[in-house]
TORGUTI-479031 format. One record per residue (C-alpha): residue in one letter; x, y, z; residue number from 1. Coordinates in steps of 0.25 Angstrom, whole numbers, plus 5000, padded with zeros to 4 digits. Layout:
@resn: A&X: X&Y: Y&Z: Z&resi: NUM
...
//
This chain:
@resn: X&X: 5582&Y: 5309&Z: 5337&resi: 1
@resn: X&X: 5578&Y: 5322&Z: 5342&resi: 2
@resn: X&X: 5564&Y: 5325&Z: 5346&resi: 3
@resn: X&X: 5557&Y: 5333&Z: 5334&resi: 4
@resn: X&X: 5555&Y: 5347&Z: 5337&resi: 5
@resn: X&X: 5541&Y: 5353&Z: 5336&resi: 6
@resn: X&X: 5537&Y: 5360&Z: 5323&resi: 7
@resn: X&X: 5538&Y: 5375&Z: 5324&resi: 8
@resn: X&X: 5526&Y: 5383&Z: 5320&resi: 9
@resn: X&X: 5528&Y: 5394&Z: 5309&resi: 10
@resn: X&X: 5530&Y: 5408&Z: 5314&resi: 11
@resn: X&X: 5517&Y: 5413&Z: 5308&resi: 12
@resn: X&X: 5510&Y: 5404&Z: 5318&resi: 13
@resn: X&X: 5515&Y: 5413&Z: 5329&resi: 14
@resn: X&X: 5512&Y: 5425&Z: 5321&resi: 15
@resn: X&X: 5498&Y: 5421&Z: 5318&resi: 16
@resn: X&X: 5495&Y: 5419&Z: 5333&resi: 17
@resn: X&X: 5501&Y: 5433&Z: 5336&resi: 18
@resn: X&X: 5494&Y: 5440&Z: 5325&resi: 19
@resn: X&X: 5481&Y: 5434&Z: 5330&resi: 20
@resn: X&X: 5483&Y: 5439&Z: 5344&resi: 21
@resn: X&X: 5487&Y: 5453&Z: 5339&resi: 22
@resn: X&X: 5475&Y: 5453&Z: 5330&resi: 23
@resn: X&X: 5465&Y: 5450&Z: 5341&resi: 24
@resn: X&X: 5472&Y: 5460&Z: 5350&resi: 25
@resn: X&X: 5472&Y: 5471&Z: 5339&resi: 26
@resn: X&X: 5457&Y: 5469&Z: 5336&resi: 27
@resn: X&X: 5453&Y: 5468&Z: 5351&resi: 28
@resn: X&X: 5460&Y: 5482&Z: 5352&resi: 29
@resn: X&X: 5453&Y: 5487&Z: 5341&resi: 30
@resn: X&X: 5440&Y: 5482&Z: 5347&resi: 31
@resn: X&X: 5443&Y: 5489&Z: 5360&resi: 32
@resn: X&X: 5445&Y: 5503&Z: 5353&resi: 33
@resn: X&X: 5433&Y: 5502&Z: 5344&resi: 34
@resn: X&X: 5424&Y: 5497&Z: 5355&resi: 35
@resn: X&X: 5429&Y: 5508&Z: 5365&resi: 36
@resn: X&X: 5427&Y: 5519&Z: 5356&resi: 37
@resn: X&X: 5413&Y: 5514&Z: 5353&resi: 38
@resn: X&X: 5409&Y: 5512&Z: 5368&resi: 39
@resn: X&X: 5414&Y: 5527&Z: 5370&resi: 40
@resn: X&X: 5406&Y: 5532&Z: 5358&resi: 41
@resn: X&X: 5393&Y: 5524&Z: 5363&resi: 42
@resn: X&X: 5395&Y: 5529&Z: 5377&resi: 43
@resn: X&X: 5395&Y: 5543&Z: 5372&resi: 44
@resn: X&X: 5383&Y: 5540&Z: 5364&resi: 45
@resn: X&X: 5376&Y: 5535&Z: 5376&resi: 46
@resn: X&X: 5379&Y: 5548&Z: 5384&resi: 47
@resn: X&X: 5374&Y: 5556&Z: 5372&resi: 48
@resn: X&X: 5361&Y: 5548&Z: 5370&resi: 49
@resn: X&X: 5359&Y: 5539&Z: 5383&resi: 50
@resn: X&X: 5356&Y: 5527&Z: 5374&resi: 51
@resn: X&X: 5356&Y: 5514&Z: 5382&resi: 52
@resn: X&X: 5359&Y: 5506&Z: 5370&resi: 53
@resn: X&X: 5372&Y: 5514&Z: 5367&resi: 54
@resn: X&X: 5376&Y: 5513&Z: 5382&resi: 55
@resn: X&X: 5375&Y: 5498&Z: 5382&resi: 56
@resn: X&X: 5382&Y: 5497&Z: 5368&resi: 57
@resn: X&X: 5393&Y: 5505&Z: 5374&resi: 58
@resn: X&X: 5395&Y: 5497&Z: 5386&resi: 59
@resn: X&X: 5395&Y: 5484&Z: 5378&resi: 60
@resn: X&X: 5406&Y: 5490&Z: 5370&resi: 61
@resn: X&X: 5414&Y: 5494&Z: 5382&resi: 62
@resn: X&X: 5413&Y: 5480&Z: 5387&resi: 63
@resn: X&X: 5418&Y: 5475&Z: 5374&resi: 64
@resn: X&X: 5430&Y: 5484&Z: 5376&resi: 65
@resn: X&X: 5433&Y: 5478&Z: 5389&resi: 66
@resn: X&X: 5432&Y: 5464&Z: 5383&resi: 67
@resn: X&X: 5441&Y: 5467&Z: 5371&resi: 68
@resn: X&X: 5452&Y: 5472&Z: 5382&resi: 69
@resn: X&X: 5450&Y: 5459&Z: 5390&resi: 70
@resn: X&X: 5451&Y: 5451&Z: 5377&resi: 71
@resn: X&X: 5465&Y: 5457&Z: 5373&resi: 72
@resn: X&X: 5470&Y: 5454&Z: 5387&resi: 73
@resn: X&X: 5464&Y: 5440&Z: 5386&resi: 74
@resn: X&X: 5471&Y: 5438&Z: 5373&resi: 75
@resn: X&X: 5484&Y: 5442&Z: 5378&resi: 76
@resn: X&X: 5483&Y: 5433&Z: 5390&resi: 77
@resn: X&X: 5478&Y: 5421&Z: 5381&resi: 78
@resn: X&X: 5491&Y: 5423&Z: 5373&resi: 79
@resn: X&X: 5500&Y: 5419&Z: 5384&resi: 80
@resn: X&X: 5508&Y: 5406&Z: 5381&resi: 81
@resn: X&X: 5506&Y: 5393&Z: 5388&resi: 82
@resn: X&X: 5514&Y: 5392&Z: 5402&resi: 83
@resn: X&X: 5515&Y: 5381&Z: 5412&resi: 84
@resn: X&X: 5502&Y: 5384&Z: 5419&resi: 85
@resn: X&X: 5495&Y: 5387&Z: 5406&resi: 86
@resn: X&X: 5500&Y: 5376&Z: 5396&resi: 87
@resn: X&X: 5488&Y: 5379&Z: 5386&resi: 88
@resn: X&X: 5491&Y: 5394&Z: 5386&resi: 89
@resn: X&X: 5482&Y: 5405&Z: 5391&resi: 90
@resn: X&X: 5472&Y: 5406&Z: 5380&resi: 91
@resn: X&X: 5460&Y: 5404&Z: 5389&resi: 92
@resn: X&X: 5462&Y: 5418&Z: 5394&resi: 93
@resn: X&X: 5454&Y: 5423&Z: 5382&resi: 94
@resn: X&X: 5441&Y: 5415&Z: 5383&resi: 95
@resn: X&X: 5442&Y: 5417&Z: 5398&resi: 96
@resn: X&X: 5442&Y: 5432&Z: 5396&resi: 97
@resn: X&X: 5432&Y: 5431&Z: 5385&resi: 98
@resn: X&X: 5422&Y: 5423&Z: 5394&resi: 99
@resn: X&X: 5423&Y: 5434&Z: 5405&resi: 100
@resn: X&X: 5421&Y: 5445&Z: 5395&resi: 101
@resn: X&X: 5409&Y: 5438&Z: 5389&resi: 102
@resn: X&X: 5402&Y: 5436&Z: 5403&resi: 103
@resn: X&X: 5406&Y: 5451&Z: 5406&resi: 104
@resn: X&X: 5399&Y: 5456&Z: 5393&resi: 105
@resn: X&X: 5387&Y: 5447&Z: 5396&resi: 106
@resn: X&X: 5386&Y: 5452&Z: 5410&resi: 107
@resn: X&X: 5387&Y: 5467&Z: 5405&resi: 108
@resn: X&X: 5376&Y: 5464&Z: 5395&resi: 109
@resn: X&X: 5367&Y: 5458&Z: 5406&resi: 110
@resn: X&X: 5369&Y: 5470&Z: 5415&resi: 111
@resn: X&X: 5366&Y: 5480&Z: 5403&resi: 112
@resn: X&X: 5354&Y: 5473&Z: 5399&resi: 113
@resn: X&X: 5348&Y: 5473&Z: 5413&resi: 114
@resn: X&X: 5351&Y: 5487&Z: 5415&resi: 115
@resn: X&X: 5345&Y: 5491&Z: 5402&resi: 116
@resn: X&X: 5333&Y: 5483&Z: 5404&resi: 117
@resn: X&X: 5330&Y: 5489&Z: 5418&resi: 118
@resn: X&X: 5333&Y: 5503&Z: 5412&resi: 119
@resn: X&X: 5323&Y: 5500&Z: 5401&resi: 120
@resn: X&X: 5311&Y: 5502&Z: 5411&resi: 121
@resn: X&X: 5317&Y: 5514&Z: 5418&resi: 122
@resn: X&X: 5320&Y: 5522&Z: 5405&resi: 123
@resn: X&X: 5313&Y: 5535&Z: 5402&resi: 124
@resn: X&X: 5304&Y: 5532&Z: 5390&resi: 125
@resn: X&X: 5306&Y: 5547&Z: 5385&resi: 126
@resn: X&X: 5321&Y: 5545&Z: 5381&resi: 127
@resn: X&X: 5324&Y: 5547&Z: 5367&resi: 128
@resn: X&X: 5337&Y: 5543&Z: 5359&resi: 129
@resn: X&X: 5345&Y: 5553&Z: 5352&resi: 130
@resn: X&X: 5344&Y: 5553&Z: 5337&resi: 131
@resn: X&X: 5359&Y: 5550&Z: 5334&resi: 132
@resn: X&X: 5361&Y: 5540&Z: 5345&resi: 133
@resn: X&X: 5361&Y: 5528&Z: 5335&resi: 134
@resn: X&X: 5374&Y: 5534&Z: 5329&resi: 135
@resn: X&X: 5382&Y: 5528&Z: 5341&resi: 136
@resn: X&X: 5379&Y: 5514&Z: 5340&resi: 137
@resn: X&X: 5380&Y: 5515&Z: 5325&resi: 138
@resn: X&X: 5394&Y: 5520&Z: 5325&resi: 139
@resn: X&X: 5398&Y: 5509&Z: 5335&resi: 140
@resn: X&X: 5392&Y: 5499&Z: 5326&resi: 141
@resn: X&X: 5399&Y: 5504&Z: 5314&resi: 142
@resn: X&X: 5413&Y: 5504&Z: 5322&resi: 143
@resn: X&X: 5410&Y: 5490&Z: 5327&resi: 144
@resn: X&X: 5407&Y: 5484&Z: 5314&resi: 145
@resn: X&X: 5420&Y: 5490&Z: 5308&resi: 146
@resn: X&X: 5428&Y: 5484&Z: 5319&resi: 147
@resn: X&X: 5420&Y: 5471&Z: 5317&resi: 148
@resn: X&X: 5424&Y: 5470&Z: 5302&resi: 149
@resn: X&X: 5439&Y: 5474&Z: 5305&resi: 150
@resn: X&X: 5440&Y: 5463&Z: 5315&resi: 151
@resn: X&X: 5433&Y: 5453&Z: 5307&resi: 152
@resn: X&X: 5443&Y: 5456&Z: 5295&resi: 153
@resn: X&X: 5455&Y: 5454&Z: 5305&resi: 154
@resn: X&X: 5449&Y: 5442&Z: 5311&resi: 155
@resn: X&X: 5449&Y: 5435&Z: 5297&resi: 156
@resn: X&X: 5463&Y: 5440&Z: 5293&resi: 157
@resn: X&X: 5468&Y: 5434&Z: 5306&resi: 158
@resn: X&X: 5459&Y: 5422&Z: 5306&resi: 159
@resn: X&X: 5456&Y: 5425&Z: 5321&resi: 160
@resn: X&X: 5443&Y: 5420&Z: 5327&resi: 161
@resn: X&X: 5446&Y: 5429&Z: 5339&resi: 162
@resn: X&X: 5445&Y: 5441&Z: 5330&resi: 163
@resn: X&X: 5433&Y: 5436&Z: 5324&resi: 164
@resn: X&X: 5426&Y: 5435&Z: 5337&resi: 165
@resn: X&X: 5430&Y: 5449&Z: 5341&resi: 166
@resn: X&X: 5425&Y: 5454&Z: 5327&resi: 167
@resn: X&X: 5411&Y: 5448&Z: 5330&resi: 168
@resn: X&X: 5412&Y: 5454&Z: 5344&resi: 169
@resn: X&X: 5412&Y: 5468&Z: 5337&resi: 170
@resn: X&X: 5401&Y: 5464&Z: 5328&resi: 171
@resn: X&X: 5392&Y: 5460&Z: 5340&resi: 172
@resn: X&X: 5396&Y: 5474&Z: 5346&resi: 173
@resn: X&X: 5392&Y: 5480&Z: 5333&resi: 174
@resn: X&X: 5378&Y: 5473&Z: 5334&resi: 175
@resn: X&X: 5377&Y: 5479&Z: 5348&resi: 176
@resn: X&X: 5379&Y: 5493&Z: 5343&resi: 177
@resn: X&X: 5369&Y: 5489&Z: 5332&resi: 178
@resn: X&X: 5358&Y: 5486&Z: 5342&resi: 179
@resn: X&X: 5360&Y: 5499&Z: 5349&resi: 180
@resn: X&X: 5360&Y: 5506&Z: 5335&resi: 181
@resn: X&X: 5347&Y: 5500&Z: 5331&resi: 182
@resn: X&X: 5340&Y: 5503&Z: 5345&resi: 183
@resn: X&X: 5345&Y: 5517&Z: 5344&resi: 184
@resn: X&X: 5340&Y: 5520&Z: 5330&resi: 185
@resn: X&X: 5326&Y: 5514&Z: 5333&resi: 186
@resn: X&X: 5326&Y: 5522&Z: 5346&resi: 187
@resn: X&X: 5329&Y: 5535&Z: 5338&resi: 188
@resn: X&X: 5319&Y: 5532&Z: 5327&resi: 189
@resn: X&X: 5308&Y: 5529&Z: 5338&resi: 190
@resn: X&X: 5311&Y: 5540&Z: 5349&resi: 191
@resn: X&X: 5300&Y: 5535&Z: 5358&resi: 192
@resn: X&X: 5306&Y: 5521&Z: 5359&resi: 193
@resn: X&X: 5320&Y: 5526&Z: 5359&resi: 194
@resn: X&X: 5322&Y: 5522&Z: 5374&resi: 195
@resn: X&X: 5317&Y: 5508&Z: 5371&resi: 196
@resn: X&X: 5326&Y: 5506&Z: 5359&resi: 197
@resn: X&X: 5338&Y: 5511&Z: 5366&resi: 198
@resn: X&X: 5335&Y: 5501&Z: 5378&resi: 199
@resn: X&X: 5332&Y: 5489&Z: 5369&resi: 200
@resn: X&X: 5345&Y: 5492&Z: 5362&resi: 201
@resn: X&X: 5353&Y: 5492&Z: 5375&resi: 202
@resn: X&X: 5346&Y: 5479&Z: 5379&resi: 203
@resn: X&X: 5350&Y: 5473&Z: 5366&resi: 204
@resn: X&X: 5364&Y: 5476&Z: 5367&resi: 205
@resn: X&X: 5364&Y: 5471&Z: 5381&resi: 206
@resn: X&X: 5359&Y: 5458&Z: 5377&resi: 207
@resn: X&X: 5369&Y: 5458&Z: 5365&resi: 208
@resn: X&X: 5380&Y: 5459&Z: 5376&resi: 209
@resn: X&X: 5375&Y: 5447&Z: 5384&resi: 210
@resn: X&X: 5375&Y: 5439&Z: 5371&resi: 211
@resn: X&X: 5389&Y: 5443&Z: 5367&resi: 212
@resn: X&X: 5394&Y: 5440&Z: 5381&resi: 213
@resn: X&X: 5388&Y: 5426&Z: 5382&resi: 214
@resn: X&X: 5393&Y: 5422&Z: 5368&resi: 215
@resn: X&X: 5407&Y: 5427&Z: 5372&resi: 216
@resn: X&X: 5406&Y: 5420&Z: 5385&resi: 217
@resn: X&X: 5402&Y: 5407&Z: 5378&resi: 218
@resn: X&X: 5413&Y: 5407&Z: 5368&resi: 219
@resn: X&X: 5424&Y: 5409&Z: 5378&resi: 220
@resn: X&X: 5418&Y: 5399&Z: 5388&resi: 221
@resn: X&X: 5419&Y: 5389&Z: 5377&resi: 222
@resn: X&X: 5434&Y: 5391&Z: 5376&resi: 223
@resn: X&X: 5436&Y: 5390&Z: 5391&resi: 224
@resn: X&X: 5428&Y: 5377&Z: 5391&resi: 225
@resn: X&X: 5436&Y: 5371&Z: 5379&resi: 226
@resn: X&X: 5424&Y: 5370&Z: 5370&resi: 227
@resn: X&X: 5427&Y: 5364&Z: 5356&resi: 228
@resn: X&X: 5430&Y: 5375&Z: 5346&resi: 229
@resn: X&X: 5424&Y: 5377&Z: 5332&resi: 230
@resn: X&X: 5426&Y: 5365&Z: 5322&resi: 231
@resn: X&X: 5434&Y: 5374&Z: 5313&resi: 232
@resn: X&X: 5446&Y: 5373&Z: 5323&resi: 233
@resn: X&X: 5445&Y: 5358&Z: 5322&resi: 234
@resn: X&X: 5445&Y: 5358&Z: 5307&resi: 235
@resn: X&X: 5457&Y: 5368&Z: 5307&resi: 236
@resn: X&X: 5465&Y: 5359&Z: 5316&resi: 237
@resn: X&X: 5461&Y: 5346&Z: 5308&resi: 238
@resn: X&X: 5465&Y: 5352&Z: 5295&resi: 239
@resn: X&X: 5479&Y: 5357&Z: 5300&resi: 240
@resn: X&X: 5482&Y: 5343&Z: 5306&resi: 241
@resn: X&X: 5478&Y: 5335&Z: 5293&resi: 242
@resn: X&X: 5486&Y: 5345&Z: 5285&resi: 243
@resn: X&X: 5499&Y: 5339&Z: 5291&resi: 244
@resn: X&X: 5504&Y: 5328&Z: 5282&resi: 245
@resn: X&X: 5504&Y: 5314&Z: 5289&resi: 246
@resn: X&X: 5491&Y: 5317&Z: 5297&resi: 247
@resn: X&X: 5481&Y: 5307&Z: 5292&resi: 248
@resn: X&X: 5469&Y: 5313&Z: 5301&resi: 249
@resn: X&X: 5465&Y: 5320&Z: 5314&resi: 250
@resn: X&X: 5456&Y: 5315&Z: 5325&resi: 251
@resn: X&X: 5453&Y: 5322&Z: 5338&resi: 252
@resn: X&X: 5455&Y: 5337&Z: 5338&resi: 253
@resn: X&X: 5454&Y: 5345&Z: 5351&resi: 254
@resn: X&X: 5455&Y: 5361&Z: 5351&resi: 255
@resn: X&X: 5455&Y: 5370&Z: 5363&resi: 256
@resn: X&X: 5453&Y: 5385&Z: 5361&resi: 257
@resn: X&X: 5459&Y: 5394&Z: 5372&resi: 258
@resn: X&X: 5457&Y: 5408&Z: 5368&resi: 259
@resn: X&X: 5468&Y: 5412&Z: 5358&resi: 260
@resn: X&X: 5474&Y: 5398&Z: 5358&resi: 261
@resn: X&X: 5470&Y: 5384&Z: 5354&resi: 262
@resn: X&X: 5475&Y: 5370&Z: 5358&resi: 263
@resn: X&X: 5473&Y: 5358&Z: 5348&resi: 264
@resn: X&X: 5474&Y: 5343&Z: 5351&resi: 265
@resn: X&X: 5473&Y: 5334&Z: 5338&resi: 266
@resn: X&X: 5474&Y: 5319&Z: 5335&resi: 267
@resn: X&X: 5481&Y: 5316&Z: 5321&resi: 268
@resn: X&X: 5482&Y: 5303&Z: 5314&resi: 269
@resn: X&X: 5494&Y: 5299&Z: 5307&resi: 270
@resn: X&X: 5500&Y: 5287&Z: 5300&resi: 271
@resn: X&X: 5502&Y: 5276&Z: 5311&resi: 272
@resn: X&X: 5515&Y: 5272&Z: 5306&resi: 273
@resn: X&X: 5521&Y: 5286&Z: 5309&resi: 274
@resn: X&X: 5533&Y: 5287&Z: 5319&resi: 275
@resn: X&X: 5531&Y: 5295&Z: 5331&resi: 276
@resn: X&X: 5540&Y: 5305&Z: 5326&resi: 277
@resn: X&X: 5532&Y: 5307&Z: 5313&resi: 278
@resn: X&X: 5519&Y: 5308&Z: 5320&resi: 279
@resn: X&X: 5525&Y: 5318&Z: 5330&resi: 280
@resn: X&X: 5530&Y: 5326&Z: 5318&resi: 281
@resn: X&X: 5516&Y: 5326&Z: 5312&resi: 282
@resn: X&X: 5510&Y: 5331&Z: 5325&resi: 283
@resn: X&X: 5519&Y: 5343&Z: 5325&resi: 284
@resn: X&X: 5515&Y: 5346&Z: 5311&resi: 285
@resn: X&X: 5500&Y: 5345&Z: 5315&resi: 286
@resn: X&X: 5503&Y: 5355&Z: 5327&resi: 287
@resn: X&X: 5509&Y: 5365&Z: 5318&resi: 288
@resn: X&X: 5498&Y: 5364&Z: 5307&resi: 289
@resn: X&X: 5487&Y: 5366&Z: 5317&resi: 290
@resn: X&X: 5494&Y: 5378&Z: 5323&resi: 291
@resn: X&X: 5497&Y: 5384&Z: 5309&resi: 292
@resn: X&X: 5483&Y: 5384&Z: 5305&resi: 293
@resn: X&X: 5478&Y: 5388&Z: 5319&resi: 294
@resn: X&X: 5488&Y: 5397&Z: 5326&resi: 295
@resn: X&X: 5479&Y: 5398&Z: 5338&resi: 296
@resn: X&X: 5483&Y: 5384&Z: 5342&resi: 297
@resn: X&X: 5493&Y: 5384&Z: 5353&resi: 298
@resn: X&X: 5494&Y: 5369&Z: 5355&resi: 299
@resn: X&X: 5492&Y: 5356&Z: 5347&resi: 300
@resn: X&X: 5492&Y: 5342&Z: 5353&resi: 301
@resn: X&X: 5493&Y: 5332&Z: 5342&resi: 302
@resn: X&X: 5489&Y: 5317&Z: 5344&resi: 303
@resn: X&X: 5494&Y: 5306&Z: 5334&resi: 304
@resn: X&X: 5485&Y: 5294&Z: 5330&resi: 305
@resn: X&X: 5487&Y: 5284&Z: 5320&resi: 306
@resn: X&X: 5479&Y: 5285&Z: 5307&resi: 307
@resn: X&X: 5471&Y: 5273&Z: 5302&resi: 308
@resn: X&X: 5463&Y: 5275&Z: 5289&resi: 309
@resn: X&X: 5451&Y: 5267&Z: 5294&resi: 310
@resn: X&X: 5451&Y: 5273&Z: 5308&resi: 311
@resn: X&X: 5441&Y: 5284&Z: 5305&resi: 312
//
């Protein structure tokens, strides 16, 4: 009797993984173009108006351009297949780069806040803002909102949490520009206090950057430290396993997220009278079902246990 061959996965499984990667890279590239144009536009506005809020918002956007470029590099590195030295693949490249970017953004926000705070006390109180300076953050906010809705729609179509996160990043950038917009409008309406509004807008954006950076650092650090993912992933794995005919129930489930990939370990309960060959076949089917419903899963380890009705 020959050893049973492993069950092959359908072609659309590999297509789904490729489509997900291509969608992330495509959206990240779009983000680079939009953010770069906005940064250049706002820097031009700064030269035109000498607004501190515009300068800080433009510098924040340029930092996001750098983060998007590094994100694409990390995605490509994380997609490399497992090898002898890395049996679980290279998925941790993505959260590792994400952690570094988060710390970089936080540090940039702190530096800008300190600079703007110190400059606050040395600014000439007679400075007045140009009446049209608010147009720069208004246009930036509008473009960022359009990009946000475009990414959100694509994320839902591809069922990609990574794209949803990137879309939310654009929404946060839009809020940054909104802070600058409100500060500059108030500054224009109250010319005597324009310098105060402008500086407070710059300080607010700097604090926003610190918050974004700390949140991104925490999220990526959780993956590097193998923190338990959201409960929805466990429910998805449990439903897939129990959909296989012959699986009576499931017990322990362990999930490890590593950037674009996931690793699953699950205990399934079967009829105690099954042969080893039949139980092995069920394990193969469980593996296939889990990877079908969640293409991000790279490896599935299935443990078999006997099922007894009164043992729960």
